[in-house]
C-alpha positions in Angstrom: 134.7 79.5 413.4 137.3 76.4 413.2 140.8 76.5 412.7 142.9 73.2 411.2 146.6 72.6 410.4 148.6 70.2 409.3 151.5 69.8 407.5 152.0 67.2 404.4 155.9 65.9 404.0 157.1 64.8 400.7 160.7 63.3 399.7 160.9 62.7 396.4 163.1 59.7 394.8 163.8 62.5 391.9 164.6 65.5 391.2 162.1 67.2 390.1 158.4 65.5 390.7 154.4 66.6 390.4 152.3 64.8 393.1 149.0 65.3 393.3 147.6 65.7 396.3 144.0 66.1 396.4 143.2 62.9 398.3 145.6 64.2 401.0 144.0 67.6 401.3 140.5 65.8 401.1 141.5 63.9 404.6 142.3 66.8 406.2 138.8 68.5 404.8 137.7 66.0 406.9 139.9 65.6 410.0 139.1 69.4 410.1 135.0 68.8 410.5 134.8 72.3 408.1 131.4 72.4 406.0 132.3 75.7 404.9 135.2 78.3 404.2 138.1 77.4 402.8 141.2 75.6 402.3 144.8 77.4 402.0 147.9 75.0 401.0 151.3 76.3 400.4 154.5 74.7 399.8 156.5 75.9 403.0 159.9 75.8 400.4 161.4 78.0 398.0 162.1 75.3 395.6 158.6 73.7 395.6 154.8 75.2 394.2 151.4 73.7 395.1 148.8 74.4 392.0 146.1 73.9 390.5 145.2 72.1 387.3 144.4 68.6 385.2 146.3 65.3 386.6 147.2 64.6 382.5 150.5 62.6 382.3 150.9 64.6 378.9 150.6 67.9 380.4 152.7 66.8 383.6 155.6 65.9 380.5 154.4 69.0 379.2 155.5 71.3 382.0 158.7 69.6 382.5 159.7 70.1 378.9 158.1 74.2 379.1 159.9 74.8 382.5 163.3 73.2 381.7 163.4 75.3 378.5 162.6 78.6 380.4 164.9 77.6 383.2 167.4 75.0 382.5 169.2 72.8 385.3 172.6 72.9 384.0 175.0 74.5 383.0 175.3 75.3 386.3 177.6 78.3 385.7 174.6 79.9 384.3 173.1 81.0 387.2 174.8 84.0 389.3 173.0 81.8 392.7 174.8 78.9 392.0 177.7 78.5 394.2 176.5 77.1 397.3 173.9 75.2 396.1 173.0 74.4 392.4 169.4 74.9 392.4 169.2 78.5 390.7 166.7 76.6 388.2 164.1 75.2 390.7 164.0 78.6 392.3 162.8 79.9 389.0 160.3 77.0 389.0 159.0 77.5 391.7 158.1 81.2 391.3 155.9 80.0 387.8 154.3 77.4 389.3 153.6 79.6 392.2 153.3 78.9 395.8 150.1 78.1 397.1 145.8 77.7 396.8 143.3 78.7 398.3 140.1 76.6 397.8 136.9 76.7 398.3 134.9 74.9 400.9 131.5 74.2 400.0 128.7 71.4 401.7 131.9 69.7 403.7 134.2 69.4 400.3 136.9 71.2 398.3 135.0 73.2 395.2 137.0 72.2 392.1 136.1 72.5 388.7 135.4 69.3 386.9 138.9 68.0 386.0 141.0 69.8 388.8 143.2 68.3 390.7 145.9 69.9 393.3 149.2 69.0 392.7 152.4 69.3 394.5 155.6 70.0 392.2 159.5 69.5 393.6 161.8 71.5 391.3 164.9 70.5 394.1 164.2 67.0 395.3 165.2 63.7 396.9 164.9 65.8 401.2 162.4 65.7 402.7 160.2 69.2 401.9 156.8 70.4 404.2 153.6 71.5 403.1 151.3 73.5 405.2 147.8 72.9 404.7 145.2 75.9 406.7 141.5 75.4 407.1 138.7 77.7 408.3 135.5 78.0 408.8 132.4 76.7 410.3 
């Protein structure tokens, strides 16, 4: 069995952003040389997410609106966590959107459904964040 590890680095210009990372993960798969196995991709920060969904701008807008209703950023004073930092909402949004994805690798490609894409979700951006890619298989 072979193993591959890489960290992707993101530094978003805005506090919240969704980035399609499917092309970067496919490149990692090529670099790994693995044809059959599993790819794990997870955010290494507790205010960011990795998830699978459709790459459709209207849906991304809907996610943003829905998350903001569930865990509004402001007023900062509504959260007990917000003393030293102002990112309690980002922690909650990450919990809702998830930490990681695991995708099967078949015939050297990601075994995704017809509309599935893999996204990095940033909820407290404007600074360097890491995403782990771990691929195991043959």
